[in-house]
N, C-alpha and C positions, 0 to 999 in steps of 0.2 A: 473344882473346873481348875483346865490347866492353864497358865497366865506366862503368853506370849510377849518377845520383847514388840515394839510397835516396826522394827526389822522386817521381824519375823512375821509380824501379821502383813505387813506388805506386800513381803516374798510372796508367801500365800496367794494373797489377791492380785499380785500381775499373775501368776500364772493360771487361775480362775480365769480373770479377763482374755489371757492370750487362748485358752483353748476354747471359752463362750465365743468366740470368734470362729470356731469350727462347725458349732451347732448344725444339726439337720434341723432345721424349724422354719417349713417351709410353710404353714396351714396357721402358727400362732405368730410370726416374724419376732417373738421372744426369746433373744438366747442367754444363755446359762449355761456358766460355767464354775466347777465347783472345784480343790484343790485340799485336801486332807493330806494333814503333819502327821505320818506315824513314825515309828520308831527306828524304822528302816529308811526313809526317805518321804516323798512327796509324791500323791498318787492324783492323778486328773481325772476328768471325765464333765462330759457335756451332755447337754439333751439331743434327743435324738427322737423326733415326733413322728406319727404315722397314721395316716387316713383314720385307723380305728382305732380314737382316741386312748382305750383303754389299755391299749396296749406299748404308748410311746414310754419314753423312759426320761426319769430327770436327771439331772447334771451331779445330783447329789448320788443317787443311786448308782449311777454310772462309776462313777469316782471309788465310790467302795467298791464294787464289784472286782474294779481294777486291781485294787490292795490286797483284795483278798486270794484273789487269783496273783498274787506275788508270794502269798503267804504272809502278809502282814495283820496282824492280832489286836496289836495296840495302837491306839489311835490319841493325839492330843489337842486336834485344832483340825476345824474345815471352816475354810472359808468359800462364800456365795457371790458370785458376782452376777450379776442380771443386767449386763449391760445395752438391751434396750427399753430400760424401763422409762416409762413416761415421762415421772416426776420420782426423782429419787430421795426427792423427801417424805414419798410414802412408804415406808418402812413394812408394811400389811403388805404392801405387793411381791416383795424381793424376799421372802422367808418362806423359808420351805414347807412343802405341803404332807399336808397328816402323813403318807405314806412312808415320804423320808424324814419326818420328824421320829416315825416308828423306827427304822433302821435306825435314826441317831441313837435314841432311847436303847436298843437292844445292844451295837455295838461300838457305839462309843459314847459313853453314860458320860464321862466325864471328862471330854472334850469341850474345847473353849469354839464356839459358833460364831462367824465374824459373816457380817453382809457386806462386802464392801460399798464403802461409802459412808457407813454408818459411824457415828462417833462411840459408839459401843458395842459391847461381845457380851453375849448369852451362853446359859448352861441350857441345856434340855428340859428341866424342867421348868425355865420361862417361859416356852416353846408351848411343852406339851407336859401339863401339871397331871399329877395319876394316870401317868401312861401304864399300858397295858402288859404287863413283864408274867412270865412265866417261872414257878419256882426250879434250880439246878437239879439235876435229878443226880 
């Protein structure tokens, strides 16, 4: 897992909080932002809900899609900001969903995972032990 400085973590959290304000969350009213640090820069994404909930796009996957579309393939860290969390002490309500955890396992297996407002960071093995992986062909 990458180890960022406290200033780098705060910069990522600030970017995640800013983009969370742009979320389209008319149903849940739960705005989330994600900021990913790659070798080429910071990429952001926010949640975009849909009346057909299965079509909703999470902030983490939005940020990864943005980074991939710009040619980024190496990721050091991801920060997630849930600016409408009712109780910031309940970390479980602010961690990535299962689909996003799988994206992190595939695209950023060694990245530091930062939940903004939490006093520690995580590795994907903390959030998704024994994750599904295909062998490289």
